[in-house]
N, C-alpha and C positions, 0 to 999 in steps of 0.2 A: 868402712866406706860403703854406702848404700849402692846396691846394684842399679844400673840404669839401662834403659832401652832407647833405641832411636826409631822413630816412626815418621811418616809423612802425612800431612793433611792436605787434601786436594778439594778444590771447588772450581767449577767452570760455568761460564755463561757464554753466549755467542760472541760477545765482544771482549771478554776478559777472562783470565784464569788465575788461579792462586795455587801454588804448590810450595809448601814449606816443610823442611825437616826440623823436628823438635826432639829434644832429649828429655825423657821423663823418668821418674822413679819406677822400678819394677812394680807391677800391680796396678799401674795407671789404667784409666778407662778411656773410652772414646770421648766422653765429655771433658776429661782432663786434657786430652790432646787438642781438642777444639779451642779450649780456653787458652792453652799455652801458645797456640799458633798465632793468635792475634787477628784471625780472619775477619771477625766482626768489625773491629776497629779499622782495619785497613781498607775493607771494601764497603763498609757501611751497611752491612746486612744483618738481619736477625736470624741466627742459626737455629733458634728454638723451634721454628716451624718446619725446618728441613729434615728430611729423612737421612739416616746415616747408614754406612756400611763399611766393610773391610774388603778390599780387593773385589768389588762388584757384587758382594753378597750382603744383603741387608742385615744389619745387626742393631740391637738397642744400644743406647748411650752408656749403659752400665757394663758393657762388655769389656773385659780386661784385654789389654793389648800385649802383643809379643814383639820381639825385635824384628824390624823390617816390615811391619804392617803398614798398609796405606789406608788411612781413614778418609773416606769420601763423603762429601755432603751432596745430597741429591735434590735438585730443584723439582717442583711439581711439573708434570707434563703440560705443555701448552694445549695439546689436543689428545683425545683418546685415540690410540693407534688403530683400534678396530673400527671406529667410526670414520677415521680418515681413509682407511682402506676401502670401506663401503662407498664413500663419496667418489673416490677415484674409479671404482668399478662401475658406477652409474654413469660416468661421463662417456660420451661417444668416442 
């Protein structure tokens, strides 16, 4: 019997969030977890343009996963945090 691992796939927007646990064969990658989770079909998003990571640390899609990893999909920032801070500092 092939060894398996359990991981979570997470994605969030302001109005909705997605979190699903999937079981994969050992040696699976971030890309495998995303495909197995069904996030694209369920939320109608294209994950190819999103950055990925494991537990808040950016990682490429070919990174092998371990038991208990949490695969995260990151949306692009709506505004540059440094520029937003500058605008707030300029306000009276």
